[in-house]
PyMOL commands that place a pseudoatom at each C-alpha (Angstrom):
pseudoatom trace, name=CA, resn=ALA, resi=1, chain=A, elem=C, hetatm=0, pos=[-31.419, 78.929, 91.728]
pseudoatom trace, name=CA, resn=VAL, resi=2, chain=A, elem=C, hetatm=0, pos=[-29.882, 75.966, 93.518]
pseudoatom trace, name=CA, resn=ALA, resi=3, chain=A, elem=C, hetatm=0, pos=[-29.206, 75.245, 97.171]
pseudoatom trace, name=CA, resn=ASP, resi=4, chain=A, elem=C, hetatm=0, pos=[-25.445, 75.492, 96.656]
pseudoatom trace, name=CA, resn=ALA, resi=5, chain=A, elem=C, hetatm=0, pos=[-24.528, 78.092, 94.088]
pseudoatom trace, name=CA, resn=THR, resi=6, chain=A, elem=C, hetatm=0, pos=[-21.439, 76.176, 93.041]
pseudoatom trace, name=CA, resn=ALA, resi=7, chain=A, elem=C, hetatm=0, pos=[-23.062, 72.760, 92.837]
pseudoatom trace, name=CA, resn=VAL, resi=8, chain=A, elem=C, hetatm=0, pos=[-24.663, 72.779, 89.409]
pseudoatom trace, name=CA, resn=ARG, resi=9, chain=A, elem=C, hetatm=0, pos=[-23.388, 74.288, 86.162]
pseudoatom trace, name=CA, resn=PRO, resi=10, chain=A, elem=C, hetatm=0, pos=[-23.986, 76.680, 84.579]
pseudoatom trace, name=CA, resn=SER, resi=11, chain=A, elem=C, hetatm=0, pos=[-24.474, 79.280, 87.299]
pseudoatom trace, name=CA, resn=VAL, resi=12, chain=A, elem=C, hetatm=0, pos=[-23.972, 83.004, 87.633]
pseudoatom trace, name=CA, resn=TYR, resi=13, chain=A, elem=C, hetatm=0, pos=[-21.573, 82.148, 90.463]
pseudoatom trace, name=CA, resn=GLU, resi=14, chain=A, elem=C, hetatm=0, pos=[-19.198, 80.524, 87.965]
pseudoatom trace, name=CA, resn=ARG, resi=15, chain=A, elem=C, hetatm=0, pos=[-18.871, 83.501, 85.619]
pseudoatom trace, name=CA, resn=PRO, resi=16, chain=A, elem=C, hetatm=0, pos=[-16.099, 85.742, 86.897]
pseudoatom trace, name=CA, resn=THR, resi=17, chain=A, elem=C, hetatm=0, pos=[-16.208, 89.441, 86.033]
pseudoatom trace, name=CA, resn=TYR, resi=18, chain=A, elem=C, hetatm=0, pos=[-13.403, 91.348, 87.750]
pseudoatom trace, name=CA, resn=LEU, resi=19, chain=A, elem=C, hetatm=0, pos=[-10.922, 88.513, 88.282]
pseudoatom trace, name=CA, resn=ASP, resi=20, chain=A, elem=C, hetatm=0, pos=[-9.583, 85.419, 86.578]
pseudoatom trace, name=CA, resn=PRO, resi=21, chain=A, elem=C, hetatm=0, pos=[-9.536, 83.179, 89.663]
pseudoatom trace, name=CA, resn=ALA, resi=22, chain=A, elem=C, hetatm=0, pos=[-7.745, 80.307, 87.933]
pseudoatom trace, name=CA, resn=ALA, resi=23, chain=A, elem=C, hetatm=0, pos=[-4.756, 82.593, 87.297]
pseudoatom trace, name=CA, resn=LEU, resi=24, chain=A, elem=C, hetatm=0, pos=[-4.446, 83.910, 90.866]
pseudoatom trace, name=CA, resn=PRO, resi=25, chain=A, elem=C, hetatm=0, pos=[-1.513, 82.562, 92.928]
pseudoatom trace, name=CA, resn=VAL, resi=26, chain=A, elem=C, hetatm=0, pos=[-3.738, 82.594, 96.021]
pseudoatom trace, name=CA, resn=VAL, resi=27, chain=A, elem=C, hetatm=0, pos=[-6.091, 80.197, 94.252]
pseudoatom trace, name=CA, resn=GLN, resi=28, chain=A, elem=C, hetatm=0, pos=[-3.407, 78.012, 92.724]
pseudoatom trace, name=CA, resn=SER, resi=29, chain=A, elem=C, hetatm=0, pos=[-1.673, 77.493, 96.065]
pseudoatom trace, name=CA, resn=PHE, resi=30, chain=A, elem=C, hetatm=0, pos=[-4.778, 77.100, 98.237]
pseudoatom trace, name=CA, resn=PRO, resi=31, chain=A, elem=C, hetatm=0, pos=[-4.268, 74.455, 100.959]
pseudoatom trace, name=CA, resn=PRO, resi=32, chain=A, elem=C, hetatm=0, pos=[-6.209, 71.172, 100.882]
pseudoatom trace, name=CA, resn=PRO, resi=33, chain=A, elem=C, hetatm=0, pos=[-8.828, 70.176, 103.450]
pseudoatom trace, name=CA, resn=PRO, resi=34, chain=A, elem=C, hetatm=0, pos=[-7.824, 68.255, 106.582]
pseudoatom trace, name=CA, resn=ALA, resi=35, chain=A, elem=C, hetatm=0, pos=[-6.671, 64.719, 105.892]
pseudoatom trace, name=CA, resn=PRO, resi=36, chain=A, elem=C, hetatm=0, pos=[-9.033, 61.949, 107.068]
pseudoatom trace, name=CA, resn=GLY, resi=37, chain=A, elem=C, hetatm=0, pos=[-8.107, 60.878, 110.566]
pseudoatom trace, name=CA, resn=SER, resi=38, chain=A, elem=C, hetatm=0, pos=[-6.128, 64.039, 111.326]
pseudoatom trace, name=CA, resn=PRO, resi=39, chain=A, elem=C, hetatm=0, pos=[-6.850, 66.001, 114.524]
pseudoatom trace, name=CA, resn=GLU, resi=40, chain=A, elem=C, hetatm=0, pos=[-8.544, 68.795, 112.539]
pseudoatom trace, name=CA, resn=PHE, resi=41, chain=A, elem=C, hetatm=0, pos=[-10.652, 66.260, 110.617]
pseudoatom trace, name=CA, resn=ASN, resi=42, chain=A, elem=C, hetatm=0, pos=[-11.782, 64.669, 113.886]
pseudoatom trace, name=CA, resn=ALA, resi=43, chain=A, elem=C, hetatm=0, pos=[-12.447, 68.086, 115.414]
pseudoatom trace, name=CA, resn=ASP, resi=44, chain=A, elem=C, hetatm=0, pos=[-14.710, 68.929, 112.472]
pseudoatom trace, name=CA, resn=PHE, resi=45, chain=A, elem=C, hetatm=0, pos=[-16.955, 65.982, 113.202]
pseudoatom trace, name=CA, resn=ALA, resi=46, chain=A, elem=C, hetatm=0, pos=[-16.915, 66.535, 116.952]
pseudoatom trace, name=CA, resn=THR, resi=47, chain=A, elem=C, hetatm=0, pos=[-18.181, 70.083, 116.352]
pseudoatom trace, name=CA, resn=LEU, resi=48, chain=A, elem=C, hetatm=0, pos=[-20.835, 68.881, 113.912]
pseudoatom trace, name=CA, resn=HIS, resi=49, chain=A, elem=C, hetatm=0, pos=[-22.131, 66.327, 116.413]
pseudoatom trace, name=CA, resn=ALA, resi=50, chain=A, elem=C, hetatm=0, pos=[-22.125, 68.910, 119.195]
pseudoatom trace, name=CA, resn=TRP, resi=51, chain=A, elem=C, hetatm=0, pos=[-24.250, 71.255, 117.094]
pseudoatom trace, name=CA, resn=GLN, resi=52, chain=A, elem=C, hetatm=0, pos=[-26.569, 68.445, 116.080]
pseudoatom trace, name=CA, resn=ALA, resi=53, chain=A, elem=C, hetatm=0, pos=[-27.185, 67.682, 119.757]
pseudoatom trace, name=CA, resn=ARG, resi=54, chain=A, elem=C, hetatm=0, pos=[-28.035, 71.254, 120.738]
pseudoatom trace, name=CA, resn=ARG, resi=55, chain=A, elem=C, hetatm=0, pos=[-29.370, 73.083, 117.671]
pseudoatom trace, name=CA, resn=THR, resi=56, chain=A, elem=C, hetatm=0, pos=[-32.889, 74.453, 117.859]
pseudoatom trace, name=CA, resn=GLU, resi=57, chain=A, elem=C, hetatm=0, pos=[-35.728, 74.455, 115.365]
pseudoatom trace, name=CA, resn=GLU, resi=58, chain=A, elem=C, hetatm=0, pos=[-35.310, 78.218, 115.075]
pseudoatom trace, name=CA, resn=GLN, resi=59, chain=A, elem=C, hetatm=0, pos=[-31.632, 77.852, 114.178]
pseudoatom trace, name=CA, resn=CYS, resi=60, chain=A, elem=C, hetatm=0, pos=[-32.435, 75.221, 111.569]
pseudoatom trace, name=CA, resn=ALA, resi=61, chain=A, elem=C, hetatm=0, pos=[-35.144, 77.432, 110.085]
pseudoatom trace, name=CA, resn=ALA, resi=62, chain=A, elem=C, hetatm=0, pos=[-32.729, 80.371, 109.907]
pseudoatom trace, name=CA, resn=ALA, resi=63, chain=A, elem=C, hetatm=0, pos=[-30.116, 78.148, 108.273]
pseudoatom trace, name=CA, resn=GLN, resi=64, chain=A, elem=C, hetatm=0, pos=[-32.616, 76.886, 105.716]
pseudoatom trace, name=CA, resn=ALA, resi=65, chain=A, elem=C, hetatm=0, pos=[-33.685, 80.458, 104.955]
pseudoatom trace, name=CA, resn=GLN, resi=66, chain=A, elem=C, hetatm=0, pos=[-30.128, 81.117, 103.803]
pseudoatom trace, name=CA, resn=SER, resi=67, chain=A, elem=C, hetatm=0, pos=[-29.845, 77.965, 101.703]
pseudoatom trace, name=CA, resn=ILE, resi=68, chain=A, elem=C, hetatm=0, pos=[-29.852, 80.187, 98.618]
pseudoatom trace, name=CA, resn=PRO, resi=69, chain=A, elem=C, hetatm=0, pos=[-26.684, 82.286, 98.990]
pseudoatom trace, name=CA, resn=SER, resi=70, chain=A, elem=C, hetatm=0, pos=[-28.068, 85.559, 97.677]
pseudoatom trace, name=CA, resn=TYR, resi=71, chain=A, elem=C, hetatm=0, pos=[-27.155, 89.032, 98.879]
pseudoatom trace, name=CA, resn=GLU, resi=72, chain=A, elem=C, hetatm=0, pos=[-30.710, 89.555, 100.070]
pseudoatom trace, name=CA, resn=ASN, resi=73, chain=A, elem=C, hetatm=0, pos=[-30.772, 86.318, 102.068]
pseudoatom trace, name=CA, resn=MET, resi=74, chain=A, elem=C, hetatm=0, pos=[-27.387, 86.892, 103.655]
pseudoatom trace, name=CA, resn=VAL, resi=75, chain=A, elem=C, hetatm=0, pos=[-27.293, 90.640, 104.279]
pseudoatom trace, name=CA, resn=GLY, resi=76, chain=A, elem=C, hetatm=0, pos=[-31.024, 91.350, 104.464]
pseudoatom trace, name=CA, resn=ALA, resi=77, chain=A, elem=C, hetatm=0, pos=[-32.237, 94.414, 106.311]
pseudoatom trace, name=CA, resn=ALA, resi=78, chain=A, elem=C, hetatm=0, pos=[-28.654, 95.375, 107.249]
pseudoatom trace, name=CA, resn=SER, resi=79, chain=A, elem=C, hetatm=0, pos=[-27.951, 96.268, 103.619]
pseudoatom trace, name=CA, resn=PRO, resi=80, chain=A, elem=C, hetatm=0, pos=[-26.899, 99.903, 103.082]
pseudoatom trace, name=CA, resn=PHE, resi=81, chain=A, elem=C, hetatm=0, pos=[-28.614, 99.584, 99.677]
pseudoatom trace, name=CA, resn=PRO, resi=82, chain=A, elem=C, hetatm=0, pos=[-32.353, 99.032, 99.218]
pseudoatom trace, name=CA, resn=VAL, resi=83, chain=A, elem=C, hetatm=0, pos=[-33.242, 95.347, 98.908]
pseudoatom trace, name=CA, resn=PRO, resi=84, chain=A, elem=C, hetatm=0, pos=[-33.951, 93.604, 96.701]
pseudoatom trace, name=CA, resn=LEU, resi=85, chain=A, elem=C, hetatm=0, pos=[-30.948, 95.076, 94.927]
pseudoatom trace, name=CA, resn=LYS, resi=86, chain=A, elem=C, hetatm=0, pos=[-31.523, 96.837, 91.632]
pseudoatom trace, name=CA, resn=GLY, resi=87, chain=A, elem=C, hetatm=0, pos=[-29.430, 98.539, 88.992]
pseudoatom trace, name=CA, resn=GLU, resi=88, chain=A, elem=C, hetatm=0, pos=[-25.743, 99.133, 89.612]
pseudoatom trace, name=CA, resn=PRO, resi=89, chain=A, elem=C, hetatm=0, pos=[-25.603, 97.610, 93.144]
pseudoatom trace, name=CA, resn=LYS, resi=90, chain=A, elem=C, hetatm=0, pos=[-27.305, 94.455, 91.876]
pseudoatom trace, name=CA, resn=ALA, resi=91, chain=A, elem=C, hetatm=0, pos=[-24.872, 94.097, 88.978]
pseudoatom trace, name=CA, resn=PHE, resi=92, chain=A, elem=C, hetatm=0, pos=[-21.885, 94.839, 91.211]
pseudoatom trace, name=CA, resn=PHE, resi=93, chain=A, elem=C, hetatm=0, pos=[-22.669, 92.310, 93.938]
pseudoatom trace, name=CA, resn=ALA, resi=94, chain=A, elem=C, hetatm=0, pos=[-23.627, 89.680, 91.358]
pseudoatom trace, name=CA, resn=ALA, resi=95, chain=A, elem=C, hetatm=0, pos=[-20.199, 90.160, 89.776]
pseudoatom trace, name=CA, resn=VAL, resi=96, chain=A, elem=C, hetatm=0, pos=[-18.438, 89.922, 93.147]
pseudoatom trace, name=CA, resn=ALA, resi=97, chain=A, elem=C, hetatm=0, pos=[-20.340, 86.717, 93.901]
pseudoatom trace, name=CA, resn=GLY, resi=98, chain=A, elem=C, hetatm=0, pos=[-19.446, 85.407, 90.460]
pseudoatom trace, name=CA, resn=ASP, resi=99, chain=A, elem=C, hetatm=0, pos=[-15.746, 85.925, 91.112]
pseudoatom trace, name=CA, resn=ALA, resi=100, chain=A, elem=C, hetatm=0, pos=[-16.033, 84.192, 94.488]
pseudoatom trace, name=CA, resn=GLY, resi=101, chain=A, elem=C, hetatm=0, pos=[-18.065, 81.325, 93.094]
pseudoatom trace, name=CA, resn=ALA, resi=102, chain=A, elem=C, hetatm=0, pos=[-15.608, 80.728, 90.274]
pseudoatom trace, name=CA, resn=ALA, resi=103, chain=A, elem=C, hetatm=0, pos=[-12.754, 80.427, 92.768]
pseudoatom trace, name=CA, resn=VAL, resi=104, chain=A, elem=C, hetatm=0, pos=[-14.798, 78.126, 94.998]
pseudoatom trace, name=CA, resn=TYR, resi=105, chain=A, elem=C, hetatm=0, pos=[-15.737, 75.892, 92.083]
pseudoatom trace, name=CA, resn=ILE, resi=106, chain=A, elem=C, hetatm=0, pos=[-12.063, 75.397, 91.204]
pseudoatom trace, name=CA, resn=HIS, resi=107, chain=A, elem=C, hetatm=0, pos=[-11.342, 74.094, 94.690]
pseudoatom trace, name=CA, resn=LYS, resi=108, chain=A, elem=C, hetatm=0, pos=[-14.492, 72.006, 95.016]
pseudoatom trace, name=CA, resn=SER, resi=109, chain=A, elem=C, hetatm=0, pos=[-13.502, 70.261, 91.798]
pseudoatom trace, name=CA, resn=ARG, resi=110, chain=A, elem=C, hetatm=0, pos=[-9.848, 69.967, 92.829]
pseudoatom trace, name=CA, resn=PHE, resi=111, chain=A, elem=C, hetatm=0, pos=[-10.337, 68.587, 96.327]
pseudoatom trace, name=CA, resn=SER, resi=112, chain=A, elem=C, hetatm=0, pos=[-13.703, 66.805, 95.925]
pseudoatom trace, name=CA, resn=ARG, resi=113, chain=A, elem=C, hetatm=0, pos=[-14.361, 66.660, 99.659]
pseudoatom trace, name=CA, resn=PRO, resi=114, chain=A, elem=C, hetatm=0, pos=[-17.664, 64.917, 100.458]
pseudoatom trace, name=CA, resn=ARG, resi=115, chain=A, elem=C, hetatm=0, pos=[-20.334, 66.621, 102.509]
pseudoatom trace, name=CA, resn=PRO, resi=116, chain=A, elem=C, hetatm=0, pos=[-20.197, 65.613, 106.203]
pseudoatom trace, name=CA, resn=PRO, resi=117, chain=A, elem=C, hetatm=0, pos=[-23.251, 63.286, 106.200]
pseudoatom trace, name=CA, resn=LEU, resi=118, chain=A, elem=C, hetatm=0, pos=[-21.759, 61.332, 103.290]
pseudoatom trace, name=CA, resn=THR, resi=119, chain=A, elem=C, hetatm=0, pos=[-18.701, 60.566, 105.429]
pseudoatom trace, name=CA, resn=ASP, resi=120, chain=A, elem=C, hetatm=0, pos=[-20.564, 60.106, 108.714]
pseudoatom trace, name=CA, resn=PRO, resi=121, chain=A, elem=C, hetatm=0, pos=[-24.133, 58.802, 108.237]
pseudoatom trace, name=CA, resn=THR, resi=122, chain=A, elem=C, hetatm=0, pos=[-24.953, 59.499, 111.892]
pseudoatom trace, name=CA, resn=LEU, resi=123, chain=A, elem=C, hetatm=0, pos=[-25.078, 63.185, 110.978]
pseudoatom trace, name=CA, resn=ARG, resi=124, chain=A, elem=C, hetatm=0, pos=[-28.601, 64.295, 110.084]
pseudoatom trace, name=CA, resn=PRO, resi=125, chain=A, elem=C, hetatm=0, pos=[-28.754, 67.660, 108.291]
pseudoatom trace, name=CA, resn=CYS, resi=126, chain=A, elem=C, hetatm=0, pos=[-31.635, 69.935, 109.189]
pseudoatom trace, name=CA, resn=VAL, resi=127, chain=A, elem=C, hetatm=0, pos=[-31.311, 71.882, 105.920]
pseudoatom trace, name=CA, resn=SER, resi=128, chain=A, elem=C, hetatm=0, pos=[-31.380, 70.720, 102.316]
pseudoatom trace, name=CA, resn=LEU, resi=129, chain=A, elem=C, hetatm=0, pos=[-28.244, 68.738, 101.497]
pseudoatom trace, name=CA, resn=PRO, resi=130, chain=A, elem=C, hetatm=0, pos=[-26.630, 70.266, 98.386]
pseudoatom trace, name=CA, resn=LYS, resi=131, chain=A, elem=C, hetatm=0, pos=[-25.292, 68.123, 95.569]
pseudoatom trace, name=CA, resn=GLY, resi=132, chain=A, elem=C, hetatm=0, pos=[-21.923, 69.856, 95.407]
pseudoatom trace, name=CA, resn=LYS, resi=133, chain=A, elem=C, hetatm=0, pos=[-18.701, 69.112, 97.249]
pseudoatom trace, name=CA, resn=ALA, resi=134, chain=A, elem=C, hetatm=0, pos=[-17.834, 70.584, 100.621]
pseudoatom trace, name=CA, resn=TYR, resi=135, chain=A, elem=C, hetatm=0, pos=[-14.478, 72.384, 100.494]
pseudoatom trace, name=CA, resn=PRO, resi=136, chain=A, elem=C, hetatm=0, pos=[-14.367, 75.321, 100.663]
pseudoatom trace, name=CA, resn=SER, resi=137, chain=A, elem=C, hetatm=0, pos=[-17.847, 76.526, 101.544]
pseudoatom trace, name=CA, resn=GLY, resi=138, chain=A, elem=C, hetatm=0, pos=[-19.337, 78.668, 98.803]
pseudoatom trace, name=CA, resn=HIS, resi=139, chain=A, elem=C, hetatm=0, pos=[-21.767, 80.177, 101.301]
pseudoatom trace, name=CA, resn=ALA, resi=140, chain=A, elem=C, hetatm=0, pos=[-18.962, 81.201, 103.657]
pseudoatom trace, name=CA, resn=THR, resi=141, chain=A, elem=C, hetatm=0, pos=[-16.846, 82.581, 100.831]
pseudoatom trace, name=CA, resn=VAL, resi=142, chain=A, elem=C, hetatm=0, pos=[-19.619, 84.681, 99.328]
pseudoatom trace, name=CA, resn=ALA, resi=143, chain=A, elem=C, hetatm=0, pos=[-21.031, 85.857, 102.671]
pseudoatom trace, name=CA, resn=HIS, resi=144, chain=A, elem=C, hetatm=0, pos=[-17.625, 86.876, 104.015]
pseudoatom trace, name=CA, resn=LEU, resi=145, chain=A, elem=C, hetatm=0, pos=[-16.726, 88.620, 100.771]
pseudoatom trace, name=CA, resn=TYR, resi=146, chain=A, elem=C, hetatm=0, pos=[-20.024, 90.529, 100.834]
pseudoatom trace, name=CA, resn=ALA, resi=147, chain=A, elem=C, hetatm=0, pos=[-19.210, 91.551, 104.412]
pseudoatom trace, name=CA, resn=LEU, resi=148, chain=A, elem=C, hetatm=0, pos=[-15.690, 92.660, 103.539]
pseudoatom trace, name=CA, resn=VAL, resi=149, chain=A, elem=C, hetatm=0, pos=[-16.867, 94.716, 100.576]
pseudoatom trace, name=CA, resn=LEU, resi=150, chain=A, elem=C, hetatm=0, pos=[-19.618, 96.354, 102.624]
pseudoatom trace, name=CA, resn=ALA, resi=151, chain=A, elem=C, hetatm=0, pos=[-17.080, 97.126, 105.355]
pseudoatom trace, name=CA, resn=GLU, resi=152, chain=A, elem=C, hetatm=0, pos=[-14.969, 98.909, 102.734]
pseudoatom trace, name=CA, resn=LEU, resi=153, chain=A, elem=C, hetatm=0, pos=[-17.993, 100.948, 101.680]
pseudoatom trace, name=CA, resn=VAL, resi=154, chain=A, elem=C, hetatm=0, pos=[-19.279, 101.720, 105.200]
pseudoatom trace, name=CA, resn=PRO, resi=155, chain=A, elem=C, hetatm=0, pos=[-16.296, 101.370, 107.578]
pseudoatom trace, name=CA, resn=ALA, resi=156, chain=A, elem=C, hetatm=0, pos=[-18.285, 102.435, 110.624]
pseudoatom trace, name=CA, resn=ARG, resi=157, chain=A, elem=C, hetatm=0, pos=[-20.389, 99.273, 110.312]
pseudoatom trace, name=CA, resn=ARG, resi=158, chain=A, elem=C, hetatm=0, pos=[-17.486, 96.862, 109.745]
pseudoatom trace, name=CA, resn=GLY, resi=159, chain=A, elem=C, hetatm=0, pos=[-18.120, 94.821, 112.889]
pseudoatom trace, name=CA, resn=GLU, resi=160, chain=A, elem=C, hetatm=0, pos=[-21.811, 94.454, 112.072]
pseudoatom trace, name=CA, resn=PHE, resi=161, chain=A, elem=C, hetatm=0, pos=[-21.152, 93.268, 108.519]
pseudoatom trace, name=CA, resn=LEU, resi=162, chain=A, elem=C, hetatm=0, pos=[-18.441, 90.807, 109.549]
pseudoatom trace, name=CA, resn=ALA, resi=163, chain=A, elem=C, hetatm=0, pos=[-20.759, 89.327, 112.167]
pseudoatom trace, name=CA, resn=ILE, resi=164, chain=A, elem=C, hetatm=0, pos=[-23.432, 88.829, 109.505]
pseudoatom trace, name=CA, resn=GLY, resi=165, chain=A, elem=C, hetatm=0, pos=[-20.936, 87.056, 107.253]
pseudoatom trace, name=CA, resn=GLU, resi=166, chain=A, elem=C, hetatm=0, pos=[-19.745, 84.871, 110.134]
pseudoatom trace, name=CA, resn=ARG, resi=167, chain=A, elem=C, hetatm=0, pos=[-23.311, 83.906, 111.000]
pseudoatom trace, name=CA, resn=SER, resi=168, chain=A, elem=C, hetatm=0, pos=[-24.023, 82.827, 107.425]
pseudoatom trace, name=CA, resn=GLY, resi=169, chain=A, elem=C, hetatm=0, pos=[-21.077, 80.459, 107.520]
pseudoatom trace, name=CA, resn=LEU, resi=170, chain=A, elem=C, hetatm=0, pos=[-22.002, 79.090, 110.935]
pseudoatom trace, name=CA, resn=TYR, resi=171, chain=A, elem=C, hetatm=0, pos=[-25.503, 78.261, 109.725]
pseudoatom trace, name=CA, resn=ARG, resi=172, chain=A, elem=C, hetatm=0, pos=[-23.970, 75.761, 107.287]
pseudoatom trace, name=CA, resn=VAL, resi=173, chain=A, elem=C, hetatm=0, pos=[-22.309, 73.956, 110.215]
pseudoatom trace, name=CA, resn=ILE, resi=174, chain=A, elem=C, hetatm=0, pos=[-25.438, 74.125, 112.356]
pseudoatom trace, name=CA, resn=GLY, resi=175, chain=A, elem=C, hetatm=0, pos=[-27.406, 72.715, 109.425]
pseudoatom trace, name=CA, resn=GLY, resi=176, chain=A, elem=C, hetatm=0, pos=[-24.949, 69.834, 109.126]
pseudoatom trace, name=CA, resn=VAL, resi=177, chain=A, elem=C, hetatm=0, pos=[-23.915, 70.355, 105.500]
pseudoatom trace, name=CA, resn=HIS, resi=178, chain=A, elem=C, hetatm=0, pos=[-20.409, 71.797, 105.984]
pseudoatom trace, name=CA, resn=HIS, resi=179, chain=A, elem=C, hetatm=0, pos=[-17.389, 70.989, 108.130]
pseudoatom trace, name=CA, resn=PRO, resi=180, chain=A, elem=C, hetatm=0, pos=[-16.092, 73.901, 110.222]
pseudoatom trace, name=CA, resn=SER, resi=181, chain=A, elem=C, hetatm=0, pos=[-12.849, 73.744, 108.214]
pseudoatom trace, name=CA, resn=ASP, resi=182, chain=A, elem=C, hetatm=0, pos=[-14.881, 74.323, 105.030]
pseudoatom trace, name=CA, resn=ILE, resi=183, chain=A, elem=C, hetatm=0, pos=[-16.153, 77.545, 106.570]
pseudoatom trace, name=CA, resn=ALA, resi=184, chain=A, elem=C, hetatm=0, pos=[-12.715, 78.673, 107.707]
pseudoatom trace, name=CA, resn=ALA, resi=185, chain=A, elem=C, hetatm=0, pos=[-11.334, 77.986, 104.223]
pseudoatom trace, name=CA, resn=GLY, resi=186, chain=A, elem=C, hetatm=0, pos=[-14.128, 79.998, 102.622]
pseudoatom trace, name=CA, resn=ARG, resi=187, chain=A, elem=C, hetatm=0, pos=[-13.303, 82.979, 104.798]
pseudoatom trace, name=CA, resn=ARG, resi=188, chain=A, elem=C, hetatm=0, pos=[-9.596, 82.727, 103.989]
pseudoatom trace, name=CA, resn=LEU, resi=189, chain=A, elem=C, hetatm=0, pos=[-10.441, 82.599, 100.317]
pseudoatom trace, name=CA, resn=ALA, resi=190, chain=A, elem=C, hetatm=0, pos=[-12.676, 85.674, 100.617]
pseudoatom trace, name=CA, resn=ASP, resi=191, chain=A, elem=C, hetatm=0, pos=[-9.897, 87.572, 102.400]
pseudoatom trace, name=CA, resn=ALA, resi=192, chain=A, elem=C, hetatm=0, pos=[-7.530, 86.813, 99.520]
pseudoatom trace, name=CA, resn=LEU, resi=193, chain=A, elem=C, hetatm=0, pos=[-10.107, 87.666, 96.874]
pseudoatom trace, name=CA, resn=LEU, resi=194, chain=A, elem=C, hetatm=0, pos=[-10.763, 91.066, 98.440]
pseudoatom trace, name=CA, resn=VAL, resi=195, chain=A, elem=C, hetatm=0, pos=[-7.068, 91.918, 98.101]
pseudoatom trace, name=CA, resn=GLU, resi=196, chain=A, elem=C, hetatm=0, pos=[-7.200, 91.036, 94.414]
pseudoatom trace, name=CA, resn=LEU, resi=197, chain=A, elem=C, hetatm=0, pos=[-10.457, 92.911, 93.847]
pseudoatom trace, name=CA, resn=LYS, resi=198, chain=A, elem=C, hetatm=0, pos=[-9.023, 96.076, 95.388]
pseudoatom trace, name=CA, resn=ARG, resi=199, chain=A, elem=C, hetatm=0, pos=[-6.148, 95.927, 92.901]
pseudoatom trace, name=CA, resn=ASN, resi=200, chain=A, elem=C, hetatm=0, pos=[-8.605, 95.976, 89.995]
pseudoatom trace, name=CA, resn=PRO, resi=201, chain=A, elem=C, hetatm=0, pos=[-9.706, 99.480, 88.901]
pseudoatom trace, name=CA, resn=ALA, resi=202, chain=A, elem=C, hetatm=0, pos=[-13.008, 98.098, 87.569]
for i in range(1, 202): cmd.bond("trace and resi %d" % i, "trace and resi %d" % (i + 1))
show_as sticks, trace
zoom trace
């Protein structure tokens, strides 16, 4: 396993099962990251510095604990399935993560956005800095997609699952290894991937 599931090939997160992400219009037309110097670009770094100034050791430890973007690390005790996953649930969520990771890898390669500390050396990550590119966040994409799928399976717990997915993405900002716009893009990508997954009978 690697700190960023899309950073090093080959990886299970780059082997799509249910979808062909490269052929999806929502992937082909995905918007680029904020341009350097733009208001959103500047807002990203203002948020990162604000978190760096106020984050706690406990928050950094929680962020580091999720540095491996596995179902168990992200969903944990809230899982409606026994963890660690086994059998059909394990295969299913691995496949979902593979579809998400394949889509993320396309964009990381296409946009090649550096991690925040590589653009601004005054940022000091409190989690392991992955080797991969920043946009969109693989962690945010996978975590939000897990949450969306779980919400489909257990609608009564939708709010709980979405909050878990949101927290996983935020940890990457708190840790200093992702811009907030990377996280937002990962969630948008997960939303689009869920629509495509629900169209697939498999």
